[in-house]
C-alpha positions in Angstrom: 17.1 40.9 -4.8 13.9 42.6 -5.9 13.2 43.6 -2.3 16.7 44.8 -1.7 16.7 46.9 -4.9 13.3 48.3 -4.2 14.2 49.3 -0.6 17.4 51.0 -1.9 15.5 52.6 -4.8 17.9 51.2 -7.4 18.0 48.5 -10.0 19.0 44.9 -9.4 22.0 45.5 -11.6 23.1 48.3 -9.3 22.7 46.1 -6.3 24.8 43.3 -7.9 27.5 45.8 -8.9 27.8 47.1 -5.3 28.6 43.7 -3.8 31.4 41.4 -4.8 29.3 38.2 -4.6 26.0 36.9 -3.3 27.5 36.0 0.1 28.6 39.6 0.7 25.1 40.7 -0.3 23.5 38.2 2.0 25.7 39.3 4.9 24.6 42.9 4.4 21.0 41.8 4.2 21.3 39.8 7.5 23.1 42.6 9.2 20.2 44.9 8.2 17.8 42.3 9.6 19.8 42.2 12.8 19.6 46.0 13.1 15.8 45.9 12.4 15.5 43.3 15.2 17.8 45.2 17.6 15.9 47.0 20.2 16.8 47.8 23.8 14.7 45.2 25.6 16.1 46.5 28.9 14.6 49.9 28.3 11.3 48.4 27.2 11.1 46.5 30.5 12.2 49.4 32.6 9.8 51.9 30.9 6.8 49.9 32.1 5.7 50.8 35.6 4.8 47.1 36.4 6.2 45.8 39.6 5.2 42.1 39.1 8.2 40.3 37.5 6.0 37.8 35.7 4.1 40.7 34.1 7.5 42.3 33.1 8.5 38.9 31.6 5.3 38.8 29.6 5.8 42.3 28.3 9.4 41.5 27.4 8.3 38.3 25.6 5.6 40.2 23.6 8.3 42.6 22.4 10.6 39.7 21.5 8.0 37.9 19.5 6.8 41.0 17.7 10.4 41.8 16.7 11.1 38.2 15.7 8.0 38.0 13.5 8.2 41.5 12.0 7.6 41.5 8.3 11.1 42.5 7.3 12.7 39.7 9.4 10.1 37.2 8.0 11.3 38.2 4.5 14.9 37.6 5.5 14.0 34.2 7.0 12.4 33.2 3.7 15.6 34.0 1.9 17.7 32.2 4.5 15.4 29.1 4.4 15.4 29.0 0.6 19.2 29.3 0.3 20.6 27.5 3.3 20.9 24.0 1.6 22.7 25.4 -1.4 25.0 27.7 0.5 26.2 26.1 3.7 28.3 29.3 4.5 25.0 31.2 5.1 24.7 29.5 8.5 28.0 30.9 9.6 26.9 34.4 8.4 23.6 34.0 10.3 25.4 33.0 13.5 27.9 35.8 13.2 25.1 38.3 12.8 23.2 36.8 15.7 26.1 37.2 18.0 25.9 41.0 17.6 22.3 41.2 18.6 21.1 42.4 22.0 21.4 40.2 25.1 17.8 39.2 25.1 18.6 35.9 26.9 20.3 37.6 29.8 17.4 40.0 30.4 14.8 37.2 30.2 16.8 35.0 32.5 17.0 37.6 35.2 13.2 38.0 35.0 12.7 34.2 35.2 14.9 34.2 38.4 12.7 36.9 39.9 9.5 35.1 39.0 10.8 31.9 40.5 11.8 33.7 43.7 8.3 35.1 44.1 7.0 31.6 43.8 9.4 30.3 46.4 12.0 28.4 44.4 15.1 29.1 42.5 16.1 28.3 39.0 19.4 26.7 38.0 20.8 27.7 34.6 18.3 30.5 34.0 19.8 31.3 30.6 18.9 27.9 29.3 15.3 28.3 30.7 15.2 31.7 28.9 16.2 30.0 25.7 13.5 27.3 26.3 10.9 30.0 26.9 11.8 31.8 23.7 11.5 28.5 21.8 8.0 28.1 23.3 6.8 31.6 22.3 8.5 32.9 19.2 8.8 30.0 16.6 5.0 29.4 16.3 4.3 33.0 15.5 7.3 33.1 13.1 6.1 30.0 11.4 2.6 31.3 11.0 3.9 34.5 9.4 6.2 32.5 7.1 3.6 30.0 5.8 0.2 31.5 6.3 0.8 35.3 6.5 -1.1 35.2 9.7 -0.4 38.1 12.1 -2.1 37.8 15.5 -3.6 40.9 17.0 -1.8 42.5 19.9 -4.6 41.1 22.2 -4.2 37.5 20.8 -0.4 37.7 21.0 -0.6 38.9 24.7 -3.1 36.2 25.6 -1.0 33.5 23.8 2.2 34.5 25.6 0.5 34.9 29.0 -0.8 31.3 28.6 2.6 30.0 27.7 4.3 31.8 30.6 1.7 30.4 33.1 2.2 26.9 31.7 5.9 27.3 31.7 6.2 28.3 35.4 3.6 25.7 36.5 5.7 23.1 34.6 9.2 24.0 36.0 8.1 24.7 39.5 8.7 22.0 42.2 5.9 19.5 42.6 4.7 18.3 46.0 7.6 17.6 48.3 10.4 18.1 45.7 13.3 20.3 46.3 12.6 24.0 45.7 15.0 24.1 42.7 14.0 24.0 39.1 16.5 22.0 37.1 16.5 20.9 33.5 17.1 17.2 32.7 20.8 16.6 32.2 20.2 15.6 28.5 18.6 19.0 27.7 21.5 20.6 26.0 19.8 22.8 23.5 22.3 25.5 22.5 21.7 28.9 24.2 21.0 31.5 21.5 21.2 35.2 22.0 18.6 35.8 19.2 
């Protein structure tokens, strides 16, 4: 509440008077977080004059991780984490707000397909692979900012993501005489998130 009031330049009483209840306030805060996170990833990728799809993917992931671990979004996550057990309806609000965010998964999935093609294989269910790659890159940095207030330098973040992307493609690619198709295990049914 203090942060919301300070950002608006009003008292907490004024903030409380503006919203009918805490859920309405939280929805407004999460919508603001979504708009802070919203950026046109497609234009970020297109604005770089990099022909290599793996390099484009790394650039895109760096932007995703920076946005996902930005100070304002970290503050919103702190509120969400502290309130989620007491207010189960917050999860529904969070998911409703998430659904309005940019189609990050689709863009990353198309880049994953391009990288796999350059390596001589194809990827089945690229959206699920994109979700997996985001889960490998973003949460660690988000967690560090949540609990340790650690913010990696741009150089460290780029090196970290580059390493994960290299490991990712080495891991999903066909081994020895396997078929040239990357497939996830049938039991891997993590939900696809649009961030």
